[in-house]
VMD Tcl script that draws the C-alpha trace (Angstrom):
set ca {
  {41.45 34.83 6.67}
  {40.02 31.63 8.07}
  {39.40 28.55 5.98}
  {36.57 26.21 6.77}
  {37.26 22.51 7.05}
  {35.17 20.06 5.00}
  {33.37 18.94 8.15}
  {32.29 22.51 8.93}
  {30.73 23.06 5.51}
  {28.41 20.08 5.78}
  {25.54 20.39 8.21}
  {22.98 17.70 9.04}
  {20.31 19.72 7.26}
  {22.28 19.56 4.00}
  {22.35 15.77 3.95}
  {19.80 13.80 1.94}
  {17.00 12.59 4.25}
  {16.73 8.78 4.51}
  {13.11 8.94 3.34}
  {14.25 10.58 0.10}
  {16.79 7.79 -0.40}
  {14.02 5.22 0.07}
  {11.79 6.94 -2.48}
  {14.65 7.26 -4.96}
  {15.53 3.59 -4.58}
  {11.92 2.52 -5.08}
  {11.61 4.74 -8.15}
  {14.79 3.33 -9.67}
  {13.59 -0.23 -9.01}
  {10.27 0.45 -10.73}
  {12.12 1.95 -13.71}
  {14.30 -1.16 -13.94}
  {11.32 -3.50 -13.92}
  {9.48 -1.46 -16.55}
  {12.62 -1.45 -18.71}
  {12.90 -5.23 -18.41}
  {9.29 -5.56 -19.54}
  {9.92 -3.36 -22.57}
  {13.16 -5.14 -23.51}
  {11.51 -8.57 -23.50}
  {8.48 -8.41 -25.80}
  {8.57 -12.20 -26.05}
  {7.50 -12.44 -22.40}
  {3.99 -11.49 -21.40}
  {3.71 -9.28 -18.30}
  {0.19 -10.63 -17.91}
  {1.18 -14.27 -17.53}
  {4.84 -14.13 -16.44}
  {5.95 -12.96 -13.01}
  {8.64 -10.30 -12.72}
  {11.36 -12.65 -11.51}
  {11.20 -14.77 -14.69}
  {12.55 -11.83 -16.66}
  {15.95 -12.38 -15.08}
  {16.42 -15.02 -17.78}
  {15.69 -12.62 -20.64}
  {17.39 -9.62 -22.20}
  {19.05 -7.36 -19.59}
  {17.98 -9.74 -16.85}
  {20.35 -7.94 -14.50}
  {17.77 -5.14 -14.34}
  {15.41 -7.40 -12.39}
  {18.14 -8.54 -10.02}
  {19.26 -4.96 -9.44}
  {15.68 -3.82 -8.91}
  {15.05 -6.46 -6.25}
  {18.28 -5.62 -4.45}
  {17.39 -1.93 -4.52}
  {13.97 -2.68 -3.06}
  {15.64 -4.73 -0.32}
  {18.03 -1.85 0.41}
  {15.22 0.71 0.50}
  {13.17 -1.55 2.77}
  {16.14 -2.01 5.07}
  {16.48 1.76 5.34}
  {12.76 1.99 6.10}
  {13.30 -0.54 8.87}
  {16.03 1.67 10.33}
  {13.69 4.69 10.18}
  {10.93 2.77 11.94}
  {13.27 1.60 14.66}
  {14.67 5.08 15.23}
  {11.17 6.55 15.44}
  {9.99 3.90 17.92}
  {7.48 2.09 15.70}
  {5.68 -0.96 17.13}
  {8.01 -3.94 17.28}
  {5.59 -6.38 15.64}
  {5.30 -4.12 12.60}
  {9.06 -3.79 12.38}
  {9.44 -7.58 12.43}
  {6.99 -7.85 9.53}
  {9.00 -5.28 7.56}
  {12.16 -7.25 8.36}
  {10.61 -10.44 6.94}
  {9.66 -8.55 3.78}
  {13.16 -7.07 3.49}
  {15.03 -10.35 3.94}
  {12.63 -12.16 1.62}
  {13.15 -9.65 -1.20}
  {16.91 -9.75 -0.66}
  {17.10 -13.54 -0.89}
  {14.74 -13.55 -3.89}
  {17.09 -11.13 -5.61}
  {20.21 -13.17 -4.88}
  {18.68 -16.47 -6.05}
  {17.21 -16.09 -9.56}
  {14.01 -17.72 -10.69}
  {13.82 -20.30 -13.49}
  {12.87 -19.45 -17.08}
  {9.15 -19.35 -17.95}
  {7.21 -22.59 -18.17}
  {9.02 -24.49 -15.40}
  {6.55 -24.16 -12.55}
  {6.37 -27.95 -12.06}
  {10.13 -28.58 -12.36}
  {11.85 -25.91 -10.25}
  {15.60 -25.79 -9.78}
  {17.22 -25.36 -6.37}
  {17.71 -21.65 -7.02}
  {14.06 -21.28 -7.98}
  {12.94 -23.13 -4.86}
  {14.98 -20.80 -2.66}
  {13.64 -17.81 -4.61}
  {10.04 -18.89 -4.17}
  {10.51 -19.87 -0.52}
  {11.79 -16.37 0.19}
  {9.31 -14.47 -1.97}
  {6.18 -16.10 -0.53}
  {6.65 -14.95 3.09}
  {7.81 -11.55 1.82}
  {4.55 -10.99 -0.06}
  {2.59 -12.17 2.98}
  {4.56 -10.05 5.46}
  {4.06 -6.73 3.70}
  {0.25 -6.54 4.16}
  {0.74 -7.59 7.78}
  {3.27 -4.79 8.27}
  {0.89 -2.30 6.65}
  {-1.87 -3.37 9.04}
  {0.24 -3.42 12.20}
  {1.82 -0.03 11.50}
  {-1.18 1.75 10.01}
  {-2.42 3.60 13.10}
  {1.09 4.54 14.19}
  {2.01 5.89 10.76}
  {-1.32 7.70 10.35}
  {-0.90 9.44 13.71}
  {2.64 10.42 12.80}
  {1.65 11.79 9.38}
  {-2.14 12.54 9.34}
  {-1.92 14.03 5.86}
  {-0.91 10.66 4.44}
  {-3.56 8.65 6.31}
  {-5.82 8.18 3.27}
  {-2.98 7.06 1.03}
  {-1.74 4.68 3.71}
  {-5.24 3.24 4.08}
  {-5.57 2.82 0.32}
  {-2.21 1.04 0.16}
  {-3.22 -1.17 3.08}
  {-6.47 -2.29 1.45}
  {-4.86 -2.73 -1.97}
  {-2.04 -4.82 -0.52}
  {-4.42 -7.22 1.20}
  {-6.70 -7.61 -1.82}
  {-3.91 -7.96 -4.40}
  {-1.94 -10.40 -2.23}
  {-5.02 -12.58 -1.72}
  {-5.68 -12.68 -5.47}
  {-2.00 -13.39 -6.11}
  {-2.09 -16.42 -3.81}
  {-5.08 -17.80 -5.72}
  {-3.28 -17.31 -9.04}
  {-0.09 -18.95 -7.78}
  {-1.96 -21.99 -6.47}
  {-3.77 -22.21 -9.78}
  {-0.52 -22.09 -11.78}
  {1.08 -24.81 -9.68}
  {-1.99 -27.01 -9.62}
  {-3.51 -26.39 -13.02}
  {-3.99 -24.20 -14.69}
  {-7.75 -24.09 -14.36}
  {-8.61 -20.37 -14.23}
  {-7.63 -19.73 -17.83}
  {-7.01 -21.58 -21.06}
  {-4.12 -23.77 -22.09}
  {-2.57 -20.83 -23.96}
  {-3.08 -18.29 -21.16}
  {-2.74 -20.15 -17.86}
  {-3.49 -17.25 -15.56}
  {-3.14 -13.53 -14.91}
  {-0.49 -14.20 -12.30}
  {2.04 -11.81 -13.87}
  {-0.38 -8.90 -13.91}
  {-1.62 -9.60 -10.40}
  {1.93 -9.93 -9.08}
  {2.84 -6.56 -10.57}
  {-0.14 -4.95 -8.86}
  {0.74 -6.58 -5.53}
  {4.43 -5.70 -5.84}
  {3.68 -2.15 -6.97}
  {1.33 -1.68 -4.04}
  {4.02 -2.97 -1.69}
  {6.54 -0.51 -3.10}
  {4.08 2.37 -2.79}
  {3.51 1.48 0.87}
  {7.26 1.32 1.56}
  {7.66 4.83 0.13}
  {4.68 6.19 2.06}
  {5.82 4.55 5.28}
  {9.29 6.08 4.88}
  {7.79 9.55 4.54}
  {5.51 9.04 7.54}
  {8.30 7.59 9.68}
  {10.68 10.44 8.92}
  {11.18 13.13 11.51}
  {9.50 16.53 10.95}
  {12.93 18.04 10.28}
  {13.65 15.49 7.55}
  {10.24 16.07 5.95}
  {10.96 19.79 5.80}
}
mol new
graphics top color blue
foreach p $ca { graphics top sphere $p radius 0.5 }
foreach p [lrange $ca 0 end-1] q [lrange $ca 1 end] { graphics top cylinder $p $q radius 0.2 }
display resetview
């Protein structure tokens, strides 16, 4: 009677596809952010950006979520490189990945300190800004390549592309307003920057998941 070695019982087809790992990581990150919102009723998700919640109850959820997004994005980058995606698009994804990673390592300041940022907050913001800008660029540069690779996801990829550009543009306006005002809202409600950031970030995460599925090989999709 022959006994099979551990290596012979595990085939490549039985391993979890990288695209599934990306989707799982994104889903877990979203769950962590939602949990942080629910655990901090004193913070308003409309006016406070996600990263401020690191200073509240279970702030580690935000840090963990950002690091998971960075990890999932890094895996997407590996998928894109393996599949031969356009280099410019991969560079944009790399900027997004590194930016999210640094933003996760360096926490933001508590709410209400836009005009008096600490060193950690400055590093956080300096990393987050190019990350938010790079994602729509990546979605644009890789759109045709991803749509050709996965025609069935073309409409969703296009929707994520448009949403990322619109939400990022609105987010930039809100951020400038917060730092220079506020003037768009009242003294009690400076801006909708928190809500807009969540839309922009959520759109970015949706695109990362879609891109991972499209970049996966046909065998991994099966």
